[in-house]
VODREN-538495 format. One record per residue (C-alpha): residue in three letters; x, y negated, z. Coordinates in nm, 4 decimals, decimal comma. Layout:
% VODREN-538495
{rec 'Ala' {X Y Z}}
...
END
This chain:
% VODREN-538495
{rec 'Met' {-1,3604 -15,7952 -12,2877}}
{rec 'Thr' {-1,7040 -15,6333 -12,2456}}
{rec 'Asp' {-1,9266 -15,8098 -11,9931}}
{rec 'Leu' {-2,0173 -15,5324 -11,7484}}
{rec 'Leu' {-2,3154 -15,7328 -11,6228}}
{rec 'Ser' {-2,4717 -15,7130 -11,9687}}
{rec 'Ile' {-2,4791 -15,3302 -11,9581}}
{rec 'Gly' {-2,7869 -15,1784 -11,8077}}
{rec 'Leu' {-2,7548 -14,9371 -11,5134}}
{rec 'Thr' {-2,9139 -14,6566 -11,7148}}
{rec 'Glu' {-2,6464 -14,6928 -11,9846}}
{rec 'Val' {-2,3651 -14,7009 -11,7271}}
{rec 'Tyr' {-2,4781 -14,3800 -11,5584}}
{rec 'Ala' {-2,5383 -14,2089 -11,8946}}
{rec 'Arg' {-2,1773 -14,2492 -12,0008}}
{rec 'Pro' {-1,9429 -13,9557 -11,9250}}
{rec 'Val' {-1,6834 -14,0198 -11,6582}}
{rec 'Ala' {-1,3317 -13,9264 -11,7635}}
{rec 'Ser' {-1,1265 -13,7366 -11,5102}}
{rec 'Leu' {-0,8365 -13,9395 -11,3766}}
{rec 'Gln' {-0,6439 -13,6281 -11,2806}}
{rec 'Thr' {-0,3984 -13,4989 -11,5383}}
{rec 'Pro' {-0,4415 -13,1262 -11,6104}}
{rec 'Asn' {-0,1837 -12,9162 -11,4265}}
{rec 'Asp' {-0,0966 -12,7128 -11,7347}}
{rec 'Ile' {-0,2086 -12,6574 -12,0918}}
{rec 'Trp' {-0,4538 -12,3832 -11,9904}}
{rec 'Glu' {-0,6470 -12,6246 -11,7694}}
{rec 'Arg' {-0,6457 -12,8805 -12,0493}}
{rec 'Ile' {-0,7892 -12,6222 -12,2905}}
{rec 'Arg' {-1,0606 -12,5285 -12,0375}}
{rec 'Arg' {-1,1646 -12,8924 -12,0060}}
{rec 'Gly' {-1,1975 -12,9094 -12,3827}}
{rec 'Phe' {-1,4290 -12,6102 -12,4238}}
{rec 'Gly' {-1,7216 -12,7259 -12,6365}}
{rec 'Met' {-1,8754 -12,4287 -12,8182}}
{rec 'Pro' {-2,1862 -12,2468 -12,7008}}
{rec 'Asp' {-2,0971 -11,9159 -12,5370}}
{rec 'Leu' {-2,1675 -11,5904 -12,7138}}
{rec 'Ser' {-2,2827 -11,3002 -12,4967}}
{rec 'Ser' {-2,3023 -10,9546 -12,6500}}
{rec 'Glu' {-2,1793 -10,5987 -12,6193}}
{rec 'Leu' {-1,9030 -10,6779 -12,8703}}
{rec 'Val' {-1,7757 -10,9585 -12,6475}}
{rec 'Arg' {-1,7651 -10,7244 -12,3480}}
{rec 'Asp' {-1,5920 -10,4621 -12,5622}}
{rec 'Arg' {-1,3193 -10,7106 -12,6580}}
{rec 'Glu' {-1,2859 -10,8359 -12,2990}}
{rec 'Gln' {-1,2173 -10,4802 -12,1905}}
{rec 'Trp' {-0,9738 -10,4268 -12,4782}}
{rec 'Tyr' {-0,7631 -10,7342 -12,4007}}
{rec 'Ser' {-0,7748 -10,7038 -12,0211}}
{rec 'Ser' {-0,6659 -10,3384 -12,0396}}
{rec 'Arg' {-0,3488 -10,4545 -12,2199}}
{rec 'Pro' {-0,2074 -10,7194 -11,9822}}
{rec 'Asp' {0,1480 -10,6883 -12,1150}}
{rec 'Tyr' {0,0337 -10,7494 -12,4724}}
{rec 'Leu' {-0,1835 -11,0426 -12,3660}}
{rec 'Phe' {0,1006 -11,1947 -12,1626}}
{rec 'Arg' {0,3524 -11,1635 -12,4498}}
{rec 'Met' {0,1061 -11,3165 -12,6921}}
{rec 'Ala' {0,0348 -11,6056 -12,4544}}
{rec 'Glu' {0,4046 -11,6570 -12,3868}}
{rec 'Arg' {0,4698 -11,6779 -12,7622}}
{rec 'Ser' {0,2105 -11,9542 -12,7870}}
{rec 'His' {0,3911 -12,1902 -12,5501}}
{rec 'Lys' {0,5890 -12,3508 -12,8339}}
{rec 'Tyr' {0,2755 -12,4536 -13,0230}}
{rec 'Leu' {-0,0219 -12,4955 -12,7878}}
{rec 'Phe' {0,0430 -12,8529 -12,6751}}
{rec 'Tyr' {0,0607 -12,9774 -13,0335}}
{rec 'Ile' {-0,2562 -12,7895 -13,1358}}
{rec 'Val' {-0,4517 -12,9188 -12,8345}}
{rec 'Glu' {-0,3381 -13,2746 -12,9096}}
{rec 'Glu' {-0,4630 -13,2425 -13,2669}}
{rec 'Leu' {-0,7967 -13,0960 -13,1565}}
{rec 'Glu' {-0,8542 -13,3757 -12,9081}}
{rec 'Arg' {-0,7580 -13,6380 -13,1646}}
{rec 'Arg' {-1,0240 -13,4963 -13,3997}}
{rec 'Asn' {-1,2792 -13,4405 -13,1184}}
{rec 'Met' {-1,2963 -13,0679 -13,1956}}
{rec 'Pro' {-1,3704 -12,7891 -12,9430}}
{rec 'Gly' {-1,0779 -12,6745 -12,7297}}
{rec 'Glu' {-1,1589 -12,3079 -12,7997}}
{rec 'Leu' {-1,0051 -12,3497 -13,1453}}
{rec 'Ala' {-0,6607 -12,3738 -12,9836}}
{rec 'Leu' {-0,7053 -12,0041 -12,9041}}
{rec 'Leu' {-0,7907 -11,9011 -13,2616}}
{rec 'Pro' {-0,4278 -11,8116 -13,3561}}
{rec 'Phe' {-0,4457 -11,5424 -13,0849}}
{rec 'Val' {-0,7130 -11,3756 -13,2984}}
{rec 'Glu' {-0,5545 -11,4526 -13,6342}}
{rec 'Ser' {-0,1870 -11,3731 -13,5827}}
{rec 'Ala' {-0,1152 -11,3217 -13,2103}}
{rec 'Phe' {0,0501 -11,6658 -13,2417}}
{rec 'Asp' {0,3184 -11,5329 -13,4768}}
{rec 'Pro' {0,3929 -11,7914 -13,7518}}
{rec 'Gln' {0,5750 -11,5212 -13,9512}}
{rec 'Ala' {0,2745 -11,2855 -13,9558}}
{rec 'Val' {0,1667 -11,1522 -14,2972}}
{rec 'Ser' {-0,1498 -10,9473 -14,3412}}
{rec 'Ser' {-0,2067 -10,6609 -14,5832}}
{rec 'Ala' {-0,4175 -10,9042 -14,7891}}
{rec 'Lys' {-0,1169 -11,1445 -14,8145}}
{rec 'Ala' {-0,2516 -11,4003 -14,5661}}
{rec 'Ala' {0,0427 -11,5668 -14,3924}}
{rec 'Gly' {0,1312 -11,7787 -14,0942}}
{rec 'Met' {-0,0114 -11,8564 -13,7541}}
{rec 'Trp' {-0,3491 -11,9530 -13,9064}}
{rec 'Gln' {-0,3413 -11,6753 -14,1719}}
{rec 'Phe' {-0,3986 -11,8681 -14,4934}}
{rec 'Met' {-0,4461 -11,6766 -14,8165}}
{rec 'Pro' {-0,2269 -11,8074 -15,1030}}
{rec 'Ala' {-0,5133 -11,9692 -15,2969}}
{rec 'Thr' {-0,6749 -12,1293 -14,9902}}
{rec 'Gly' {-0,3345 -12,2557 -14,8818}}
{rec 'Lys' {-0,2855 -12,4309 -15,2156}}
{rec 'Gln' {-0,6367 -12,5749 -15,1910}}
{rec 'Tyr' {-0,5327 -12,7368 -14,8624}}
{rec 'Ala' {-0,1966 -12,8676 -14,9933}}
{rec 'Leu' {0,0210 -12,5947 -14,8389}}
{rec 'Lys' {0,3083 -12,5661 -15,0851}}
{rec 'Gln' {0,4447 -12,2206 -15,1607}}
{rec 'Asn' {0,7661 -12,2114 -15,3611}}
{rec 'Ala' {1,0964 -12,0286 -15,3779}}
{rec 'Phe' {1,2349 -12,2093 -15,0742}}
{rec 'Arg' {0,9468 -12,2635 -14,8331}}
{rec 'Asp' {0,5953 -12,1492 -14,7560}}
{rec 'Asp' {0,3927 -12,4166 -14,5800}}
{rec 'Arg' {0,1393 -12,1560 -14,4690}}
{rec 'Arg' {0,3995 -12,0762 -14,2036}}
{rec 'Asp' {0,4847 -12,4382 -14,1232}}
{rec 'Val' {0,3636 -12,5302 -13,7739}}
{rec 'Leu' {0,2515 -12,8860 -13,8532}}
{rec 'Ala' {0,1270 -12,8348 -14,2085}}
{rec 'Ser' {-0,0668 -12,5144 -14,1405}}
{rec 'Thr' {-0,2306 -12,6591 -13,8272}}
{rec 'Arg' {-0,3383 -12,9675 -14,0211}}
{rec 'Ala' {-0,4793 -12,7490 -14,3004}}
{rec 'Ala' {-0,6574 -12,5104 -14,0616}}
{rec 'Leu' {-0,8299 -12,7906 -13,8726}}
{rec 'Asp' {-0,9243 -12,9623 -14,1996}}
{rec 'Tyr' {-1,0785 -12,6367 -14,3201}}
{rec 'Leu' {-1,2615 -12,5688 -13,9933}}
{rec 'Gln' {-1,4017 -12,9221 -13,9888}}
{rec 'Lys' {-1,5280 -12,8777 -14,3436}}
{rec 'Leu' {-1,6917 -12,5448 -14,2538}}
{rec 'Tyr' {-1,8616 -12,6943 -13,9483}}
{rec 'Glu' {-1,9966 -12,9813 -14,1581}}
{rec 'Met' {-2,1214 -12,7246 -14,4095}}
{rec 'Phe' {-2,3000 -12,4911 -14,1642}}
{rec 'Gly' {-2,3616 -12,7133 -13,8592}}
{rec 'Asp' {-2,2680 -12,4282 -13,6238}}
{rec 'Trp' {-1,9247 -12,3316 -13,4913}}
{rec 'His' {-1,9940 -11,9580 -13,4885}}
{rec 'Leu' {-2,0948 -11,9687 -13,8549}}
{rec 'Ala' {-1,7943 -12,1890 -13,9335}}
{rec 'Leu' {-1,5636 -11,9323 -13,7738}}
{rec 'Ala' {-1,7300 -11,6487 -13,9631}}
{rec 'Ala' {-1,6730 -11,8439 -14,2852}}
{rec 'Tyr' {-1,3072 -11,9007 -14,1937}}
{rec 'Asn' {-1,2670 -11,5238 -14,1750}}
{rec 'Trp' {-1,5077 -11,4034 -14,4450}}
{rec 'Gly' {-1,5280 -11,7023 -14,6807}}
{rec 'Glu' {-1,7799 -11,9821 -14,7033}}
{rec 'Gly' {-1,9476 -11,8298 -15,0096}}
{rec 'Ser' {-2,0041 -11,4968 -14,8346}}
{rec 'Val' {-2,1554 -11,6617 -14,5270}}
{rec 'Gly' {-2,3712 -11,8871 -14,7419}}
{rec 'Arg' {-2,5104 -11,5910 -14,9360}}
{rec 'Ala' {-2,5766 -11,3959 -14,6131}}
{rec 'Ile' {-2,7715 -11,6914 -14,4731}}
{rec 'Leu' {-2,9720 -11,7237 -14,7958}}
{rec 'Arg' {-3,0617 -11,3518 -14,7917}}
{rec 'Asn' {-3,1963 -11,3803 -14,4392}}
{rec 'Gln' {-3,3900 -11,6960 -14,5176}}
{rec 'Gln' {-3,5494 -11,5388 -14,8250}}
{rec 'Ala' {-3,6486 -11,2395 -14,6136}}
{rec 'Gly' {-3,8021 -11,4660 -14,3501}}
{rec 'Gln' {-3,5403 -11,3667 -14,0910}}
{rec 'Pro' {-3,3315 -11,5913 -13,8607}}
{rec 'Ser' {-2,9909 -11,6910 -13,9951}}
{rec 'Arg' {-2,7760 -11,7393 -13,6861}}
{rec 'Tyr' {-2,4328 -11,5794 -13,6666}}
{rec 'Val' {-2,5693 -11,2850 -13,4646}}
{rec 'Asp' {-2,8453 -11,2238 -13,7204}}
{rec 'Leu' {-2,6327 -11,1914 -14,0330}}
{rec 'Ala' {-2,5189 -10,8677 -14,1952}}
{rec 'Met' {-2,1432 -10,8956 -14,2339}}
{rec 'Pro' {-1,8302 -10,6786 -14,2547}}
{rec 'Met' {-1,7091 -10,5202 -13,9327}}
{rec 'Glu' {-1,3989 -10,7438 -13,9203}}
{rec 'Thr' {-1,6132 -11,0584 -13,9253}}
{rec 'Arg' {-1,8652 -10,9099 -13,6808}}
{rec 'Phe' {-1,5793 -10,8693 -13,4302}}
{rec 'Tyr' {-1,4157 -11,2042 -13,5143}}
{rec 'Val' {-1,6134 -11,4469 -13,2975}}
{rec 'Pro' {-1,6465 -11,1933 -13,0105}}
{rec 'Lys' {-1,2664 -11,1702 -13,0044}}
{rec 'Leu' {-1,2359 -11,5461 -12,9657}}
{rec 'Gln' {-1,5107 -11,5507 -12,7021}}
{rec 'Ala' {-1,3371 -11,2728 -12,5076}}
{rec 'Ile' {-1,0069 -11,4635 -12,5076}}
{rec 'Lys' {-1,1937 -11,7798 -12,4055}}
{rec 'Asn' {-1,3513 -11,5960 -12,1123}}
{rec 'Ile' {-1,0146 -11,4579 -12,0003}}
{rec 'Val' {-0,8503 -11,8031 -12,0232}}
{rec 'Ala' {-1,1442 -11,9543 -11,8335}}
{rec 'Asn' {-1,1022 -11,7105 -11,5433}}
{rec 'Pro' {-0,7898 -11,4931 -11,5678}}
{rec 'Gln' {-0,8266 -11,3608 -11,2138}}
{rec 'Ala' {-1,1663 -11,2105 -11,2919}}
{rec 'Phe' {-1,0013 -10,9933 -11,5561}}
{rec 'Gly' {-0,6906 -10,9095 -11,3558}}
{rec 'Thr' {-0,4826 -11,1074 -11,6028}}
{rec 'Leu' {-0,1855 -11,3392 -11,5530}}
{rec 'Leu' {-0,1261 -11,6232 -11,7987}}
{rec 'Pro' {0,2290 -11,7589 -11,8262}}
{rec 'Pro' {0,2622 -12,1179 -11,7053}}
{rec 'Ile' {0,2785 -12,3627 -11,9973}}
{rec 'Gln' {0,3471 -12,7263 -11,9180}}
{rec 'Asn' {0,1106 -12,9964 -12,0392}}
{rec 'His' {0,4020 -13,1552 -12,2228}}
{rec 'Pro' {0,5289 -13,1561 -12,5830}}
{rec 'Phe' {0,7552 -12,8613 -12,6553}}
{rec 'Phe' {0,9067 -13,0024 -12,9734}}
{rec 'Gln' {0,9589 -13,3194 -13,1693}}
{rec 'Thr' {1,0245 -13,3903 -13,5366}}
{rec 'Val' {1,3697 -13,4882 -13,6600}}
{rec 'Asp' {1,4411 -13,6319 -14,0047}}
{rec 'Ile' {1,7109 -13,4749 -14,2201}}
{rec 'Lys' {1,8587 -13,6528 -14,5218}}
{rec 'Arg' {2,1012 -13,3880 -14,6497}}
{rec 'Asp' {2,0745 -13,0169 -14,7305}}
{rec 'Ile' {2,1858 -12,8168 -14,4271}}
{rec 'Asp' {2,2387 -12,4489 -14,3467}}
{rec 'Val' {1,9923 -12,3073 -14,0958}}
{rec 'Ala' {2,2753 -12,1603 -13,8867}}
{rec 'Leu' {2,4524 -12,4971 -13,8690}}
{rec 'Ala' {2,1330 -12,6851 -13,7806}}
{rec 'Ala' {2,0691 -12,4423 -13,4954}}
{rec 'Lys' {2,4294 -12,4761 -13,3761}}
{rec 'Leu' {2,4179 -12,8573 -13,3776}}
{rec 'Ala' {2,0909 -12,8483 -13,1830}}
{rec 'Gly' {2,2291 -12,6020 -12,9297}}
{rec 'Val' {1,9587 -12,3410 -12,9904}}
{rec 'Ser' {1,9650 -11,9852 -13,1195}}
{rec 'Val' {1,8830 -11,9202 -13,4850}}
{rec 'Ser' {1,5766 -11,7188 -13,3782}}
{rec 'Asp' {1,4450 -12,0105 -13,1688}}
{rec 'Phe' {1,5142 -12,2507 -13,4550}}
{rec 'Lys' {1,3191 -12,0292 -13,6960}}
{rec 'Ala' {1,0303 -11,9997 -13,4502}}
{rec 'Leu' {0,9789 -12,3761 -13,4815}}
{rec 'Asn' {1,0671 -12,3887 -13,8512}}
{rec 'Pro' {0,9193 -12,0622 -13,9816}}
{rec 'Ser' {0,8622 -12,1956 -14,3340}}
{rec 'Ala' {1,2411 -12,2054 -14,3811}}
{rec 'Ser' {1,2760 -11,8484 -14,5051}}
{rec 'Arg' {1,6114 -11,9094 -14,6762}}
{rec 'Pro' {1,9494 -11,9699 -14,5091}}
{rec 'Val' {1,9475 -12,3377 -14,6108}}
{rec 'Ile' {1,6985 -12,6234 -14,5684}}
{rec 'Leu' {1,6687 -12,8448 -14,8763}}
{rec 'Ala' {1,6175 -13,2009 -14,7545}}
{rec 'Ala' {1,4352 -13,3148 -15,0691}}
{rec 'Gly' {1,1629 -13,0551 -15,0085}}
{rec 'Thr' {1,1702 -13,0325 -14,6270}}
{rec 'Pro' {1,2680 -13,3768 -14,4962}}
{rec 'Gln' {1,1808 -13,2946 -14,1337}}
{rec 'Ile' {1,2594 -13,0149 -13,8936}}
{rec 'Leu' {1,1179 -12,9339 -13,5507}}
{rec 'Leu' {1,3455 -12,9014 -13,2495}}
{rec 'Pro' {1,2821 -12,8421 -12,8790}}
{rec 'Trp' {1,2157 -13,1708 -12,7039}}
{rec 'Asp' {1,5402 -13,1657 -12,5053}}
{rec 'Asn' {1,7548 -13,0625 -12,8028}}
{rec 'Ala' {1,6481 -13,3169 -13,0628}}
{rec 'Gln' {1,8808 -13,5905 -12,9437}}
{rec 'Thr' {2,1682 -13,3426 -12,9126}}
{rec 'Phe' {2,1189 -13,2502 -13,2792}}
{rec 'Gln' {2,1123 -13,6117 -13,3937}}
{rec 'Asp' {2,4265 -13,7000 -13,1963}}
{rec 'Lys' {2,6238 -13,4017 -13,3230}}
{rec 'Leu' {2,5010 -13,4525 -13,6792}}
{rec 'Ala' {2,6219 -13,8146 -13,6688}}
{rec 'Ala' {2,9598 -13,6987 -13,5335}}
{rec 'Phe' {2,9803 -13,4447 -13,8162}}
{rec 'Gly' {3,0143 -13,7396 -14,0540}}
{rec 'Gly' {3,0579 -13,6556 -14,4207}}
{rec 'Gly' {3,1456 -13,2929 -14,3585}}
{rec 'Arg' {2,9898 -13,0143 -14,5606}}
{rec 'Leu' {2,6475 -12,9216 -14,4214}}
{rec 'Ala' {2,5214 -12,6764 -14,6833}}
{rec 'Ser' {2,6991 -12,3741 -14,8294}}
{rec 'Trp' {2,4118 -12,2958 -15,0677}}
{rec 'Thr' {2,2630 -12,4675 -15,3713}}
{rec 'Val' {2,0114 -12,3841 -15,6471}}
{rec 'Trp' {2,0954 -12,2463 -15,9910}}
{rec 'Met' {1,8400 -12,2291 -16,2731}}
{rec 'Ala' {1,8439 -11,9146 -16,4868}}
{rec 'Pro' {1,8963 -12,0313 -16,8493}}
{rec 'Thr' {1,7330 -11,7216 -17,0020}}
{rec 'Asn' {1,5753 -11,3916 -16,9038}}
{rec 'Met' {1,8465 -11,2023 -16,7211}}
{rec 'Arg' {1,9189 -10,8864 -16,5298}}
{rec 'Pro' {2,0107 -10,9593 -16,1658}}
{rec 'Ala' {2,3540 -10,8033 -16,2269}}
{rec 'Asp' {2,4239 -11,0495 -16,5098}}
{rec 'Ala' {2,2970 -11,3465 -16,3088}}
{rec 'Ala' {2,5125 -11,2443 -16,0117}}
{rec 'Lys' {2,8203 -11,2238 -16,2318}}
{rec 'Arg' {2,7455 -11,5673 -16,3756}}
{rec 'Val' {2,7327 -11,7346 -16,0314}}
{rec 'Gly' {3,0116 -11,5365 -15,8652}}
{rec 'Met' {2,8053 -11,3182 -15,6316}}
{rec 'Ser' {2,7588 -10,9467 -15,5876}}
{rec 'Glu' {2,4327 -10,8135 -15,7247}}
{rec 'Ser' {2,3236 -10,6905 -15,3807}}
{rec 'Glu' {2,3872 -11,0327 -15,2250}}
{rec 'Leu' {2,1927 -11,2113 -15,4999}}
{rec 'Arg' {1,9011 -10,9713 -15,4628}}
{rec 'Asn' {1,8993 -10,9977 -15,0847}}
{rec 'Ile' {1,9230 -11,3764 -15,0578}}
{rec 'Asn' {1,6534 -11,4289 -15,3233}}
{rec 'Ser' {1,4288 -11,1317 -15,2337}}
{rec 'Ile' {1,4526 -10,9689 -15,5773}}
{rec 'Pro' {1,3162 -10,6117 -15,5723}}
{rec 'Pro' {1,4649 -10,3273 -15,7795}}
{rec 'Arg' {1,3859 -10,2840 -16,1497}}
{rec 'Met' {1,2943 -10,6486 -16,2048}}
{rec 'Leu' {1,4270 -10,9049 -16,4522}}
{rec 'Ile' {1,4802 -11,2725 -16,3662}}
{rec 'Arg' {1,2811 -11,4905 -16,6033}}
{rec 'Ala' {1,4157 -11,8055 -16,7658}}
{rec 'Gly' {1,3745 -12,1188 -16,5522}}
{rec 'Ser' {1,3757 -11,9329 -16,2215}}
{rec 'Ser' {1,5337 -12,1121 -15,9248}}
{rec 'Leu' {1,7924 -11,8988 -15,7457}}
{rec 'Leu' {1,9809 -11,9705 -15,4270}}
{rec 'Val' {2,3551 -11,9333 -15,4934}}
{rec 'Pro' {2,6807 -12,0285 -15,3155}}
{rec 'Arg' {2,7629 -12,3987 -15,3323}}
{rec 'Ser' {3,1094 -12,4779 -15,4642}}
{rec 'Ser' {3,3330 -12,7016 -15,2563}}
{rec 'Ser' {3,3475 -12,9501 -15,5443}}
{rec 'Leu' {2,9688 -13,0032 -15,5538}}
{rec 'Ser' {2,8788 -13,3195 -15,3645}}
{rec 'Thr' {2,5118 -13,3629 -15,4624}}
{rec 'Asp' {2,2160 -13,2012 -15,2899}}
{rec 'Val' {1,9358 -13,0145 -15,4659}}
{rec 'Ala' {1,7042 -13,2498 -15,6558}}
{rec 'Glu' {1,3519 -13,3152 -15,5283}}
{rec 'Arg' {1,1845 -13,1630 -15,8351}}
{rec 'Val' {1,3654 -12,8325 -15,7797}}
{rec 'Ala' {1,3426 -12,8322 -15,3980}}
{rec 'Asp' {0,9710 -12,9100 -15,4071}}
{rec 'Gln' {0,8597 -12,7035 -15,7075}}
{rec 'Gly' {1,1225 -12,4344 -15,7691}}
{rec 'Gln' {0,9823 -12,0879 -15,8330}}
{rec 'Leu' {1,1318 -11,7422 -15,8723}}
{rec 'Ser' {0,9611 -11,5678 -16,1633}}
{rec 'Leu' {1,0212 -11,1967 -16,2206}}
{rec 'Ser' {0,9068 -10,9401 -16,4749}}
{rec 'Pro' {0,9388 -10,5600 -16,4805}}
{rec 'Glu' {1,2667 -10,4404 -16,6254}}
{rec 'Gln' {1,2189 -10,2394 -16,9449}}
{rec 'Val' {1,3839 -9,8990 -16,9610}}
{rec 'Leu' {1,5907 -9,8929 -17,2811}}
{rec 'Lys' {1,6822 -9,5764 -17,4662}}
{rec 'Arg' {1,9896 -9,5316 -17,6858}}
{rec 'Ser' {1,9117 -9,4443 -18,0477}}
{rec 'Ala' {2,1543 -9,3670 -18,3310}}
{rec 'Met' {2,0336 -9,4051 -18,6901}}
{rec 'Lys' {2,1529 -9,4671 -19,0459}}
{rec 'Ala' {2,1578 -9,8186 -19,1849}}
{rec 'Gly' {1,9780 -9,8911 -19,5107}}
{rec 'Arg' {2,1320 -10,0762 -19,8031}}
{rec 'Gly' {2,2005 -10,4413 -19,7212}}
{rec 'Glu' {2,1184 -10,4082 -19,3514}}
{rec 'Thr' {2,2788 -10,6808 -19,1391}}
{rec 'Val' {2,3036 -10,7494 -18,7692}}
{rec 'Ala' {2,0623 -11,0407 -18,8185}}
{rec 'Ser' {1,8017 -10,8377 -19,0130}}
{rec 'Leu' {1,8027 -10,5578 -18,7542}}
{rec 'Ala' {1,7776 -10,8084 -18,4695}}
{rec 'Lys' {1,4759 -10,9745 -18,6299}}
{rec 'Arg' {1,3060 -10,6434 -18,7062}}
{rec 'His' {1,3466 -10,4976 -18,3574}}
{rec 'Lys' {1,3087 -10,8244 -18,1653}}
{rec 'Val' {1,6444 -10,8132 -17,9924}}
{rec 'Ser' {1,9271 -11,0638 -18,0020}}
{rec 'Pro' {2,1964 -11,0411 -18,2727}}
{rec 'Ala' {2,4551 -11,0661 -17,9965}}
{rec 'Ser' {2,3189 -10,7481 -17,8360}}
{rec 'Ile' {2,3332 -10,5469 -18,1608}}
{rec 'Ala' {2,6823 -10,6790 -18,2276}}
{rec 'Glu' {2,7958 -10,5775 -17,8782}}
{rec 'Trp' {2,6395 -10,2292 -17,9026}}
{rec 'Asn' {2,8156 -10,1599 -18,2338}}
{rec 'Lys' {3,1434 -10,3487 -18,1727}}
{rec 'Val' {3,0948 -10,5749 -18,4753}}
{rec 'Ser' {3,0540 -10,9492 -18,5270}}
{rec 'Ala' {2,7116 -11,1136 -18,5119}}
{rec 'Thr' {2,7351 -11,1871 -18,8877}}
{rec 'Ala' {2,8338 -10,8343 -18,9936}}
{rec 'Thr' {2,6699 -10,6324 -19,2746}}
{rec 'Phe' {2,6377 -10,2555 -19,2350}}
{rec 'Lys' {2,7203 -10,0097 -19,5104}}
{rec 'Ala' {2,4400 -9,7918 -19,6415}}
{rec 'Gly' {2,4288 -9,4743 -19,4326}}
{rec 'Gln' {2,6457 -9,6230 -19,1555}}
{rec 'Thr' {2,5468 -9,5117 -18,8045}}
{rec 'Val' {2,3889 -9,7976 -18,6073}}
{rec 'Val' {2,3288 -9,7896 -18,2310}}
{rec 'Leu' {2,0243 -9,9615 -18,0844}}
{rec 'Tyr' {1,8923 -9,9772 -17,7274}}
{rec 'Leu' {1,5150 -10,0145 -17,7447}}
{rec 'Pro' {1,2126 -9,9476 -17,5250}}
{rec 'Ala' {1,1230 -9,5813 -17,5616}}
{rec 'Arg' {0,7899 -9,6480 -17,7328}}
{rec 'Ala' {0,9589 -9,8678 -17,9945}}
{rec 'Glu' {1,2321 -9,6155 -18,0752}}
{rec 'Pro' {1,2859 -9,5746 -18,4548}}
{rec 'Arg' {1,2725 -9,2306 -18,6132}}
{rec 'Lys' {1,6021 -9,0468 -18,6292}}
{rec 'Asn' {1,7892 -9,0186 -18,9619}}
{rec 'Ala' {1,5843 -9,2912 -19,1246}}
{rec 'Ala' {1,6502 -9,6500 -19,2150}}
{rec 'Pro' {1,5511 -9,8660 -18,9187}}
{rec 'Arg' {1,1993 -9,9950 -18,9437}}
{rec 'Gln' {0,9388 -10,1250 -18,7028}}
{rec 'Val' {0,7280 -9,8490 -18,5517}}
{rec 'Ala' {0,3794 -9,9230 -18,4236}}
{rec 'Ala' {0,3345 -9,7567 -18,0882}}
{rec 'Lys' {0,0056 -9,5824 -18,0240}}
{rec 'Pro' {-0,1585 -9,7118 -17,7058}}
{rec 'Arg' {-0,1766 -9,4522 -17,4312}}
{rec 'Gln' {-0,4927 -9,3686 -17,2438}}
{rec 'Arg' {-0,4627 -9,4544 -16,8741}}
{rec 'Ser' {-0,6686 -9,3483 -16,5816}}
{rec 'Gly' {-0,7434 -9,5641 -16,2827}}
{rec 'Gln' {-0,7284 -9,8946 -16,4748}}
{rec 'Leu' {-0,9545 -10,0750 -16,2319}}
{rec 'Ala' {-0,7606 -10,2272 -15,9447}}
{rec 'Lys' {-0,8791 -10,4143 -15,6429}}
{rec 'Arg' {-0,8004 -10,7820 -15,6823}}
END
């Protein structure tokens, strides 16, 4: 135990005194954690006016946050990071973990696909960790810490979170080379980034003093909203919600990365449940015993296939297969793709970890085939035509109602279905035709 007599009076008085009073609610706890320098500008006042003139929108957004704020504040305090960062999802996504931007950023913290992968947020056919409450919060705080260490300033770190660290670094260098200051307010940046920190400052100011802005914040207890529960078997989302005694929509709000109707335990070994429902789920799951928990499994496409053919193979309608696996029109399923399909009553094993953790759905544009009728040359066979036109012998055999080993008579009419540009000339022995490349306009696309 430290000898208090050995500590000088100056050192004792210099140490901060922790408040013994527990914050009344999460808003008060956030206020106590404020640690960034305030930004004062016309843009901040503009955003204050914008938010305060929309009290219903602000209230709904704040109410949506009540499931997540306690956890985020806990993580910020554990890392000794400013409490203002708990408000950043208001700016990023309005606290909607299902939000997707036009640039394909996803989740409460709006991670782009590449940045998400850089911060170990897995994105596969069955889950997207950019939407996961725990994983995305961990990644966002890791990223923000890195940016702060890089720039030594929270405003610059936030600008880099929005605009990219390379862009902010280059803007700082330009100012330095021109002999100009390189603070956040001094940099030339896109309009979105210029408004980014003022938005957060405006929300901070409203949270700090709601009455001054004529705003009402919903009460949010300074208490955990959810807890983690381990799952060891694949389970349907609807059944998990039912066992927990919550609605499917509430279940998905806490488990937004589960975009499919089943949770694969090998890839997602934990779920989040409201604090008071976690034990209910565990008790009812134990009582369920060895009953069937999942009505879906994963099937791997053995070859490139049309969705209609894949659906027939697994006993589904084409529309159901497309809907459950998010397959758009005019697309082919590529070999090795992982597809969610009905689980037979005889299947007792769950989806393997390799598939649950790494399964991908790979698609390619469906080629439009055109029917062509032509005369066979001497000695033409199903195999020689298949090799020449790069189609399967089975396809040619099916089109012409012959066996895969058949030989055509000279002059016999042969039917082929080929891409239009590869169509052989009519009334001629089939031969490979080199297609002339077409000129296209507008080749450059924004990446």
